[in-house]
Structure formats: C-alpha cells, structure tokens
N, C-alpha and C positions, 0 to 999 in steps of 0.2 A: 397400377401406382408404384409398384415396386418390381425391380428386376427378379429374373427367374430365381437367382439365387437367394434372394431374400425370401420367398415363398415358402421355402422350407425351414425358415427360422420361427422360433416361438414367437407368439404373440407379444411375450415380454421384450423381446429383442425388436421387434417391429415398433413398439411403443417408444423404445429407447431411441431408435433411429428416428422416429418423427420429432421426439423432444430435442434431440441434439442437433436436427436440422434447423428446426425453428430457433433454437438458440444461437447457432452458428450465424443465422442472417441478423438476429437481433444485436449480438455482441460486435460482429463487423461494422454494423450501421452505427451504433453508439461510438465507436472509435472515430469513424469520419465525421460524425456529428460534432465531436469535440475539437476536431480541426476546422470545422466551417467557420469561416469568416477571416481565418489567418491568412496573411500574405505570404508568398513564398520566401520573403526575407524572414518572417516570424518563425517559419519552419525549419530553416537551415542552421540556426544559431545554436552554438553549444557554449553555454556561459561557464563550465567548470567540468572537469574530469568526471565527477560523479553524476553528471546530467547527460543527457542525449537531446538532440533535436527531435522536434514532433515529427519531421519526416522520416528520421530513422525508426522512430517507435513504429510508426504505421508500415514501414516496410519489414522491421524485424518480428513482427506478430505475423506477417504474411509469410516470412521465410520458414516459420515455425511448422506451419500447416505443409508448405511444400517439401520441406526437408524431411519431416518425419513420418508424413501421411502419403502425399502424393508421389513421390519420388520412389520410396520402396513400395507401395501398396496400389498406387494407380496404374492401372493397366495403360502402357502407351502413353502416360502423361508427358508432355514437352515441357522443359523448364522454360520459365520466361525470359531469362538472361543467365548465361553460364557464369558471370562473374559474381552475381548478387548473393551467391551462397558465401563468397569472401567477404563482400562487402557488409552483409547483415547478421552475419553470425555474431553472438554476443560473448559467450565464454565456453562454448561446447568443444573442448578440446579432441573429443571423439570424432566430431564432424570434419575437423581440419583447421587451416589457417584461417586468420580473419584479420581485417582492417583494425588497427590500434584503436582502441576505445577513445583516448583523449583525442583523436583526430577526426572523430566523426561529424564536427561541424566543419571540416574542410571539404566535405562531399557536396559541391555545388551541383553535381551530376551524379545519379540521376536527378531530373527535375521532379517538382512536387507531381506535374500532371504524369510524368513517367512512373512514379511510384504509387499513384492513384490507377494508373492502367495495369501495373504489376498486381495491385490488390484485386481489381475486377477479374483479371485473368486467372487468378488462383481461386476466387470465390466461384466462378463459374465451374472450374474444375472440380472444387469441393461439392458443389450443390449436386452434379452429376454422379461424384464418386458416392456420396452418402445414400443417393437414391437408388443407384443401380450396383453397387459393388457387391460381390459374392458374399457368400455368408462366411467364408473363411477369412476374408479380408475385413469384413466387418468386425469379426471377433478381436482382430489385432487393432482395427482403427480405432474402435469406440473409446478405448481408455486415454489414447493419444489424443483424440479429438476433444474430449473433457478436459483435459489436462492443457491442451492449446487454448481452449475457451476461457479457462481461468487465469493462463498465462497473459492473455491479452487484456483481461479485465485489470490484471496488475500494472500492465502498462498503461491503460488508461490513466490510472491514479498517477503514475510517474510521469506521463505527459503533461498533467496539469501541474504538478510539483516543479518539474523541469522547466516548464514554460514560465511559471511565477518567478523563478529565478533569474531567467533570462529577462523578462521584462523589468525586473528590479535593478538591472545593471544600467538602465536607460534613465538618465537624469529627467526625462518628461514623464515619467512614471505612468506610462501607458496602461490602459485597461484592456484585459482581456475580454470580458463581460460585465455588464453591470451585475451587482448581487440583486436577488430578488428581494424584496422588502420584508422584513421580519417584524412580529408583533413585538412591541415594546415590553420588556420583561425587567422588573427590578432586581436588586440584589436577593440572593438566596443564601440564607445562613448555611455555614458548613456544619452538619451532625455526622453522627457515626452509625454504621451498621456493624453489630458485632456477630461473629462467627465463632461456632465450637471448634476445637481440635479435634484431630483424629485421622484416621486412614480414609481418604477420598480416593476416588478414580478420576483421573483427567485422561485428556486426549480424545481423539475421535474414535467412533465406534458406530457401526450400523449403517444405515443406507445413506446416500449422498456423497458427494464429492469431499474429498480433502486431500490435502498435500501431504507427501509421504512423511514429513518430518512432524506431522500432527498425531502419527502412530507410533507404536500400538498405545491403545488405552491401558493404563496400568495404574496401580496403586501407589500414593505418595503420602507421606506423615507431613501434616500441617499442624502447628501449633494455634492456639487459641489467637485469634487477631481481630481487629477492627478496620474497616475500610471508610474512607472520606465518601461523603454522600454525593459529591460532586467534584468536578475538575477544578483544580486551582484557577482564579481568576488572573486576569491582567492587573485589576487593582489591587490585589494580594502581592503580586509579582512587583509592582512598584513599590510597596512597602518593604520588601527584600532588597531592591536596589537602593532605596533611600538610607536603609539601615547600613548600607555597607556591603551588603551580600556578595558584591564583585570585587570587593577589595579585602576581603576577610580569609586569608588562607585555611584558617582552621574549619572552615566549612566544607573545604574541598578535598577530593580525592588529589593525590600528587600529580598524577596525568593531566587531570581536569585543570588544576591550577595553572599548570605549565602552558597549557592548550590556551586558557583563556587569556593568560599573559600575552602569548606569541600572537594570538589572534586579535587582542585587544577588545574584548568583549565587554560590555559594559549594560548591555540590554539584549533582549530576544533578537533574533535576526529578522531584518527587514524593518525594525523600529528606528525613528529618526526624531529628534525634537523639532518642532515648528513652534512658532510664536504663540500659539494657542495650546501647547502640550504636545505630548506624544501622539504621533501618527505611525501608521505602518503600511508598508506596500502589501498589497493584497491583489487576487485577480481582478478585482474592481478598480485597480488603481490605488494612490495613496489615500489611506482613510484615517480618521481620527480612532485612536485606539479606544475601545469599548471597555471600560473598567469591569463590568460584569460578564464579559466573555470569557472563556478559557483563554489562558495563555496558550500559544503555540509557536512553534519554530524555536523550541528549546532543545539543547543536547541532554543525553543522559548525565553529562557532569554537571551541567546546570539543575537538572531535575533532582539529582542527588543532593546538591549544595543547598538547594531551597528546603528539602525536605529536613535536612540537619537544622537549618536556620529555623524552621517552623517546630523544632522539637519532635519530628516525627522520621518517617522513612518510607521508602518507596516499597511496594507491594511485591512479593514473589509472582511469578508467573502463575504457580499452583493457586495460591491464595486469590488471584483475580479470578481464574476460572472457576474455582469453587463458589465464589460470589456471584458470577455472571450466570451460573448454571441456572438460576432460578429467575431469570430475567429475560424478557422478549427481546428479541432482534432489532426492534424499531430503533430508529435514531436518525439523525440528520447526514444522509449520504450523499453522494454526488447528484443522485436523481431529484433531489430537493430544488436542485438549482441556486441554492444559497451560496455554494462555494466559500464557505466561511463556518469557523465555530460560532455557535450562538449559546446564549446564556441559557443556564438551567431553569427549569421551571417547577412550580409546585412548592417546593420546600417543606415536605411534610415527613421528611426524615428518611424516604426510601431512597435507593441507590438511583441515581439520574446520570444520563450521559454515559452510560457503559458501553454503548455502541455508538459509533458515529462521532461529529464534532472534532475528536482530536485522538490521535493514536496514544495510549498510555505507556510510559517507560515503566518497566518493571526493574527490578534489582537483579534478575536472573540471567546468567549468561546464555547464549545460544549454543545448546549443546543437544545432543541425540537423547531421545527416549530410551530407557530400557528396552533392548530388544530390537532396537530399530536396524532396519538393513536398506540400503540405498537400491533402487531399481537396477537392474541390469542394463547396460548400453549407455548411450549419451544421455538419455534423461535422466539417468541416476546421477548426473551431475547438477541437476536442478538445485536442490538443498544442499545435501550431505557435505558437500566440500567447502561450504562457507561456514562450518561450526568450529569458528576459532576467532576469539577477540571481538565477538558481536555481542549486542544485549537485546533481549526479547521486548518487543512492545505488542501490548493487546488492544482491541476494540475497534479498530477502525477509524475513518476521520470523515471530514464532510466531502472529501473528493474520492472517497472508497465507492466503488458499485455495492449496491445493497446485495446482489445475488453472490457478492464474494463472502460475505460475512457469515460466520458461524461462530460459536463460542470456542471453539478449539483453535481457531486460526492464530498462528504464530507469525508476525512480522519481525525482523531482525534489521538492525543497522549498528554501525560502529557508534563508539559513545560520543565521539566529537560531532558527528553529523546533525545538521539542523535545519536542513530545507525541508523536510518533511513537515506534515501538520502533527508534530508531536507535542504533547502536552503532560500533565502531572497529576496524579491522583495520590493522595497521602495514604499510608497505612500505618498502623500501630500495633504492639503487643499489648494484650489485655492482661 
C-alpha cells in the first residue's frame, strides 16, 4: 500500500499520510462541486479588484500544490504548463512575478476545460506523491499539504462570495443555486451573557491545524464584559436606517463617514427597495429581506456605527474567543446547503450563532500575537505581511467549510469591505 520509504515511518506518520490523502481528495472534489453547473462565462468574470473569477480560484489552489510540493519535492514531476506559475501566483513575491490581480478577469485562456485538466494532472501527481514519496520528502511535504488544504478551503469560501458579487452586477439577478428550505423561526429576543474579567489564554495550542497567525497561545487581560446572545438582525438594522443611522456623522468613525459618503451607502450591500419592501441579492437570486435573519454584507465602519447607535460596542477578538471557548463548533456552514444566514433559534439566553451564519466584526486590529514569527520562505508571506490596516472577524459564515473552523480562527479584512458574509454581534462593558 505504501512505498518502501514509508514502511520505515512510524505508525503515527502512516496514519497522517492516510488522513491527509483522504482529505486531499475530499477538499479537491468539494471545490469542483461548488463550480458544478456554472457556465464558462460565469467562471471567467471578475466584478471588482477584490474578487477573482471562479476559474482563477480553481487554478490558483492547484498552483499551490504544484509550486510548494510537487515542484521542489516531487521526483521527476513535469509542470503542466510553464506559464501557469506566472498566471496563478497570487501574492507570493518569493515565488516570482505574476499576472496583475485586477486583470484576472481578462484571462479567457486557459479555458475552463484546460483549468480542469490542470487540476486533474496535479491531483494524479499528488495522489502518487502522497502514496509513494520517501520518508524524508513526506516530513517536508506534510505541513505544506495541510496548509494547502486549508488554503483551498479558504478559496472555496472566496469562490462563493466573489461569485455572488459578480451575479449581483447582472440586472437579471440570476441565482447560483436555490436555497435549501429552512424551518420558519420567529423573532428571538436579544439577551446578554456576562463574563468575568481576568487573565485568559487565547490562541491555538495543541493538536490540529492552525494558521501561523493564530499562534502562539498567550495570556491576555480582559475586563468584565457581556456579549449579545445572537447576531444583529435585518429588522434591527432597518430601525438603524430609519432613525438616520447612515445620515448621522456622530455615529461614525471619520474614515467610515467619508467612505459611506463617497460610496453613497444607505443600506447593506446587495439591498434594494422593491414595491413590496427591501430585497437582497443572494446566491439564490433576489430575495425578500428576512427581518429575523442576521444582517450580512456590512463593513466594519457600518458595524461600528450601528453599535454606537445601539448604545453598545463591538467585542474585542479576545472577548469573542473567551466567550466562544465554551461553545461547540456547530453552526450553519457551507455544508448545510443553505448558503445564507439563518435566524437564531431557541431564545433561552445562551449564546447562539457563534459559529457559522455570519463573520462577526470585532474592534481589534489585525496584528501579531506576542512572540509571533512568520515561517521561513515563501509560505511565510501567507499572513504576516498583511498585518496592517485590517480588522479581525471571528466565527465563520454560511459559506465557510466546517472543517476550517476552530475557536482560534482569525479572519481579517479592510474596514470598508462588505462583500463577505460579515455581520454584527454587540458587546458592552459590565
């Protein structure tokens, strides 16, 4: 079953090779499943600089395995195309030059079929490599393989958020896929969960994968605080809008007020008023806004303004992690097939929607943890070089793969960005 080199490995390494081999197949198939049913035209469009075409996501995630594993470690591996390294590098300066990000949508060639052939070529080579590479090669490849799988899961989420933005530019408001029906849930009162102050440990520690910026685990001081039991709803957001929230400068950070004015914001991204009320563009096409569902596609600037309007604030990422540490990782992820944020259930005062549904803006800047050191080489560019002018979000969303989520997971975006499934949970001092 294994090559001669692997027979000398420990059983623990053999188990890891098996596990990652199976996971590689599942993750790669999941990406292709998300693209199933899309036309070539759907897959080539780039609707803004922040987004990338579906075809590019499928190729870039393949480039990762070819560039970081098969090229340097695969004995005799032949690259699929010598120019693909230039076309599908994203931001790795150490790897070399690359096609300009704003022009990814100009790549009508290679075709979708050629990209899928590229994926198949790399998948065959990776399967053979995982099964038969030497013990020494596997020791180097295993952490890169695990990183590549989580990298691809991140791009699965980006594929859907980028596709939604592209479809939203079409006046026909086309659907990607129908939503799975959800059980009707009425309004859930907002209550508060209180937490004692003190020195808490946050960050990843122990077995299992984590990105480098989730480490090292460290102690941080948290003052007593309370956290809203659920996410802010569309209905509550409409009250903010009706009360002049988008027209009241004292609610806004200065940069946020300038951005809202320049972009003419008056509602969350994708909202539009129809004869029968507010509707929103979703992956199922244009749909009536559900007042009881969490608001999504709002920027950090909007989230912060709403919190001020509500007389509260956004949580810090340390507060969020302290609260989430006692919660199971269950939630509405991409595997549910809902592809939308769903109303909270229960209403018993416990914390709800901590994972899945909507990424939750915090007030924390995206910076390194004490003692953080980026990895050596090109993979060290993965996170560390982005630690400026961005804000941390926590908790995952309805298009996040479940296998990606853990309590320490840190997402980050610029404060003006709204095309992700980003929402709001309130916090307050005690």
